[in-house]
C-alpha positions in Angstrom: -48.7 119.1 275.2 -45.6 117.8 273.3 -43.2 115.8 275.2 -40.0 117.6 276.3 -36.9 116.8 274.3 -34.7 114.3 276.0 -31.2 115.6 276.0 -27.8 113.9 276.1 -25.2 115.4 278.4 -21.5 114.7 278.3 -19.6 115.7 281.6 -15.8 116.2 281.2 -14.5 115.8 284.8 -11.2 116.8 286.2 -10.9 114.2 288.9 -8.2 116.2 291.0 -9.2 119.9 290.5 -9.2 121.9 293.6 -7.1 119.2 295.2 -10.1 117.2 296.0 -11.3 113.7 294.8 -14.3 113.8 292.5 -15.6 110.4 293.0 -18.5 111.7 295.1 -19.3 114.2 292.4 -19.5 111.3 289.8 -21.9 109.3 291.9 -24.1 112.5 292.6 -24.2 113.3 288.9 -25.3 109.7 288.1 -27.9 109.9 291.0 -29.3 113.2 289.7 -29.9 111.8 286.3 -31.8 108.8 287.6 -34.8 111.1 288.1 -34.4 112.9 284.8 -35.7 112.0 281.3 -32.2 113.0 280.0 -29.0 110.8 279.8 -25.6 111.5 281.0 -22.1 110.2 280.1 -19.1 110.9 282.3 -15.5 111.3 280.9 -12.6 111.6 283.3 -9.8 113.9 282.1 -6.3 112.4 282.7 -4.2 115.4 281.4 -2.5 113.1 278.9 -4.7 112.1 276.0 -7.7 114.4 276.5 -7.3 116.4 273.4 -7.7 113.3 271.3 -10.1 111.2 273.5 -12.7 113.9 274.2 -13.3 114.8 270.5 -13.7 111.0 269.8 -16.4 110.7 272.6 -18.1 113.8 271.4 -18.3 112.4 267.9 -19.6 108.9 269.0 -21.9 110.0 271.8 -23.3 113.1 270.0 -24.2 115.0 273.1 -26.6 118.0 273.2 -24.6 119.7 275.9 -21.0 119.6 277.0 -20.4 120.2 280.8 -17.1 121.1 282.4 -16.5 119.8 286.0 -13.5 121.5 287.5 -11.9 124.9 287.9 -11.0 127.7 285.4 -8.4 125.6 283.7 -10.9 122.8 283.0 -13.6 125.2 281.9 -11.2 126.7 279.4 -10.1 123.3 278.0 -13.8 122.1 277.7 -14.8 125.4 276.2 -12.3 125.0 273.3 -14.0 121.6 272.5 -17.5 123.0 272.9 -16.6 125.6 270.3 -15.1 123.1 267.9 -18.3 120.8 268.2 -20.7 123.8 268.2 -22.2 122.8 271.5 -23.5 124.8 274.5 -21.4 124.4 277.6 -22.5 123.9 281.2 -20.2 124.4 284.3 -20.1 122.5 287.5 -17.6 124.6 289.7 -15.2 122.1 291.3 -11.8 124.0 291.4 -10.1 125.8 294.1 -11.1 129.4 293.0 -13.9 129.0 290.4 -13.4 132.5 289.1 -15.4 132.1 285.9 -18.3 130.4 287.6 -18.5 133.2 290.1 -18.4 135.7 287.3 -21.4 134.0 285.6 -23.5 133.6 288.7 -23.4 129.8 288.7 -24.1 128.4 292.1 -21.3 126.8 294.0 -23.4 123.7 295.2 -23.4 120.6 293.0 -27.2 120.2 293.2 -27.9 123.8 292.2 -25.4 123.9 289.4 -26.7 120.7 288.0 -30.2 122.3 287.9 -28.6 125.1 285.9 -26.9 122.7 283.5 -30.3 121.0 282.8 -32.8 123.8 283.1 -30.8 127.0 282.7 -30.9 129.4 279.8 -28.4 129.4 276.9 -26.6 132.7 276.5 -23.6 133.8 274.4 -20.5 135.3 276.1 -17.4 136.9 274.7 -13.9 135.3 274.5 -10.5 136.8 274.0 -8.5 135.3 271.2 -4.8 135.0 272.3 -2.2 134.9 269.5 -4.6 133.4 267.2 -4.2 129.9 268.7 -6.4 129.8 271.9 -9.0 131.6 273.9 -9.3 133.4 277.2 -12.7 133.1 278.9 -11.9 135.0 282.1 -8.6 136.7 282.9 -5.0 136.4 281.4 -2.1 138.3 282.7 1.6 139.1 282.4 3.8 139.5 285.4 3.3 138.9 289.1 0.1 136.9 289.2 1.3 134.7 286.3 4.5 134.1 288.3 2.4 133.1 291.3 0.4 130.7 289.0 3.8 129.1 288.0 5.0 128.7 291.5 1.7 127.2 292.7 1.8 124.7 289.8 5.4 123.7 290.6 4.9 123.4 294.3 3.9 120.2 296.1 1.6 122.1 298.6 -2.0 122.8 297.7 -4.7 124.9 299.4 -4.0 128.1 301.4 -0.6 127.1 302.6 0.8 126.4 299.1 -0.8 129.6 297.9 0.8 131.6 300.7 4.2 130.0 299.9 3.9 131.1 296.3 3.0 134.7 297.4 6.2 134.8 299.4 8.3 133.7 296.5 6.6 136.4 294.3 7.3 139.1 296.8 11.0 138.2 296.9 11.3 138.1 293.1 9.0 140.8 291.9 10.4 143.1 289.1 8.9 146.0 287.1 8.2 145.2 283.4 8.8 147.8 280.6 5.9 147.4 278.3 4.5 148.9 275.1 0.7 148.6 274.6 -1.0 149.2 271.2 -4.7 149.2 271.2 -5.1 150.3 267.7 -6.3 153.7 268.9 -3.2 154.6 270.9 0.3 153.4 271.8 1.5 153.8 275.4 4.6 152.8 277.1 4.5 151.9 280.8 6.5 150.4 283.6 4.3 148.0 285.4 4.2 145.0 287.8 1.3 143.4 286.0 -0.8 143.8 282.8 -4.2 141.9 282.8 -6.3 141.1 279.7 -9.7 141.1 281.5 -12.9 139.6 280.0 -14.3 139.6 283.5 -14.3 141.7 286.8 -12.4 139.7 289.3 -10.0 136.9 290.2 -11.5 133.7 291.6 -10.2 134.8 295.0 -12.6 137.7 294.9 -9.9 140.4 294.2 -11.6 142.9 291.9 -9.2 143.9 289.1 -11.6 145.3 286.5 -14.7 146.9 288.1 -16.6 147.6 284.9 -15.9 144.1 283.3 -18.7 142.4 281.4 -18.2 139.1 279.6 -20.9 140.0 277.1 -20.2 143.6 276.1 -18.2 143.0 273.0 -14.9 144.3 274.4 -12.3 143.6 277.0 -10.1 145.7 279.3 -6.3 146.0 279.4 -5.5 146.6 283.1 -2.0 148.1 283.9 -1.0 147.9 287.5 1.8 150.5 287.8 2.5 150.5 291.5 2.2 147.7 293.9 3.5 148.1 297.5 4.1 145.3 299.9 0.9 146.2 301.6 -1.1 146.2 298.3 0.4 142.9 297.4 -0.6 141.4 300.7 -4.1 142.9 300.4 -4.4 141.5 296.8 -3.1 138.0 297.3 -4.0 137.3 301.0 -7.1 139.4 301.9 -8.3 139.6 298.2 -9.2 143.3 298.4 -9.8 145.4 295.3 -6.8 147.1 293.8 -6.2 150.8 294.6 -7.6 152.7 291.5 -4.9 155.3 291.8 -2.4 152.7 290.9 -4.2 151.3 287.9 -4.9 152.3 284.4 -7.6 150.7 282.3 -7.7 150.7 278.5 -10.9 149.4 276.9 -10.1 147.5 273.7 -11.3 145.2 271.1 -7.7 144.2 270.2 -4.3 144.9 271.6 -0.6 144.1 270.8 1.7 144.1 273.8 5.5 143.9 273.7 7.7 143.5 276.8 11.3 144.6 276.9 12.3 141.3 278.4 10.6 137.9 278.8 7.7 137.9 281.3 5.5 135.3 283.0 2.2 134.7 281.3 -0.9 132.8 282.2 -4.4 132.2 280.6 -7.4 131.4 282.9 -5.2 130.1 285.6 -3.0 128.0 283.4 0.7 129.0 283.1 1.8 129.5 279.5 5.6 130.2 279.9 7.6 133.3 279.5 6.8 135.6 276.5 7.9 139.0 275.0 4.9 139.6 272.7 1.1 139.0 272.8 -1.7 139.7 270.4 -5.2 139.6 271.7 -8.7 140.2 270.0 -12.3 140.0 271.2 -14.5 137.3 269.8 -18.0 138.7 270.7 -20.7 136.1 271.7 -18.6 133.2 270.5 -19.3 130.7 273.3 -22.8 129.6 274.4 -23.1 128.9 278.2 -25.9 127.6 280.3 -26.7 130.1 283.0 -29.3 130.7 285.7 -32.4 132.4 284.4 -31.8 135.5 286.6 -28.2 136.1 285.6 -27.2 139.6 284.6 -25.0 138.4 281.7 
């Protein structure tokens, strides 16, 4: 029987994702590979020179697999570099919400997710290209949730308390947006509190925004939230209940052009991107290769 190929793994670790120190994760990863024929290299992201230093390390180390250790923002960052280097990507969920990992069925425990990284199956998933410059893996949105992301990033509090404080600020400052949506097949005008570009089904909190979402179906959904009462906001952001379908419109699309009457808050995969008036998005079918559990439905 031929000897199994010895693989080289490069782990890109966000040391503070989820508000927790990752030094224990580093030692556990090293310990895991002591009993493996494979080798592992660990790179700590610092948020300053990562765009330059990570590609250098990929070029010099020549890994077979690139692994993101962190939350949705870290996964998005590492995915962009996996695409550039034409590498399959693994995920160790280590953020506060881990929405994309949940969507893909990746276990939350470090030991189990490491097993997937090493022994899982490689499957292609779709991405949403945003304005021709970057990609959305999970969910992007305009409006209230993006505003919450901004407040959470600015705040000094982390965890549930910081999140709740952000929700209160959003409640006090929520405003309807006047929006034009062009999917190529139709042009609609709406007043909405939020518009979501959904490659997946739910936020990391568990709030279902797009019940029929599928990260490998060759399309995405434009979800328009037209009504949002105080009770609905509370259910969404605190109890993480599904949205009331009576207050939502969903437009399946392979591309969309959105224009807002005034500048609106915008986020991609949990990373605030500023205030915008115009967005162009297009599906990129099967663009990213991800290591997943064998029994995943993706």
